[in-house]
C-alpha positions as CSV (number, residue, x, y, z in Angstrom):
1,M,0.0,0.0,0.0
2,P,1.4,3.4,-0.9
3,K,2.3,5.8,1.8
4,F,0.1,8.8,2.7
5,E,2.4,11.3,1.0
6,E,2.6,9.2,-2.2
7,C,-1.2,8.9,-2.3
8,L,-1.6,12.6,-1.8
9,E,0.9,13.4,-4.5
10,R,-0.9,11.1,-6.9
11,L,-4.3,12.6,-6.0
12,E,-2.9,16.1,-6.8
13,K,-1.7,14.9,-10.2
14,I,-5.1,13.3,-10.9
15,V,-6.9,16.5,-10.0
16,A,-4.6,18.6,-12.2
17,E,-5.2,16.2,-15.2
18,L,-9.0,16.3,-14.7
19,E,-9.0,20.1,-14.4
20,K,-7.5,20.5,-17.8
21,G,-10.8,19.5,-19.2
22,D,-9.6,17.8,-22.3
23,V,-9.5,14.3,-20.9
24,P,-11.5,11.6,-22.8
25,L,-14.5,10.3,-20.8
26,D,-13.1,6.8,-20.4
27,R,-9.8,8.2,-19.1
28,A,-11.7,10.6,-16.8
29,L,-13.6,7.7,-15.3
30,Q,-10.4,5.7,-14.7
31,L,-8.8,8.7,-13.0
32,F,-11.9,9.3,-10.9
33,D,-12.0,5.7,-9.8
34,E,-8.3,5.8,-8.9
35,G,-8.8,9.1,-7.1
36,M,-11.6,7.7,-5.0
37,K,-9.5,4.7,-3.9
38,L,-6.6,6.9,-3.0
39,S,-8.9,9.3,-1.1
40,G,-10.2,6.4,0.9
41,S,-6.7,5.1,1.7
42,C,-5.6,8.6,2.8
43,R,-8.7,9.0,4.9
44,K,-8.2,5.7,6.7
45,E,-4.5,6.5,7.4
46,L,-5.5,9.9,8.8
47,E,-8.2,8.3,11.0
48,D,-5.6,5.8,12.3
49,A,-3.2,8.6,13.1
50,E,-5.8,10.6,14.9
51,G,-6.7,7.6,17.0
52,K,-3.0,7.1,17.9
53,V,-2.7,10.8,18.9
54,E,-5.8,10.6,21.1
55,I,-4.4,7.5,22.9
56,L,-1.0,9.3,23.5
57,L,-2.8,12.4,24.8
58,K,-4.9,10.2,27.2
59,R,-1.9,8.4,28.5
60,N,-0.2,11.7,29.3
61,G,-3.1,12.7,31.5
62,K,-2.3,16.4,31.3
63,L,-3.7,17.1,27.9
64,Q,-7.2,16.4,26.7
65,P,-7.8,15.3,23.2
66,E,-9.9,17.7,21.2
67,P,-11.8,17.0,18.0
68,F,-9.7,17.9,15.0
69,E,-11.3,20.6,12.8
70,P,-9.5,21.1,9.5
71,A,-9.0,24.7,8.3
72,N,-11.0,25.7,5.3
73,D,-8.3,26.0,2.6
74,A,-10.7,26.6,-0.3
75,T,-8.9,29.7,-1.4
76,K,-6.1,28.1,-3.4
């Protein structure tokens, strides 16, 4: 299974290719399918990491885990 960084890099390439707009439909569907699989893999890895961080924070006893709220970075 590819590492998180590799998945993210590939997802960025897929998005760039799809944004060009001149991709044939069959290729676009292949890219979309690959992107969805990569997205799921990244999401699972992030959820696993979040769980590990919460466990570490609970073991410390001094810090309380707080729900992670991603920053809205839609202005790229």
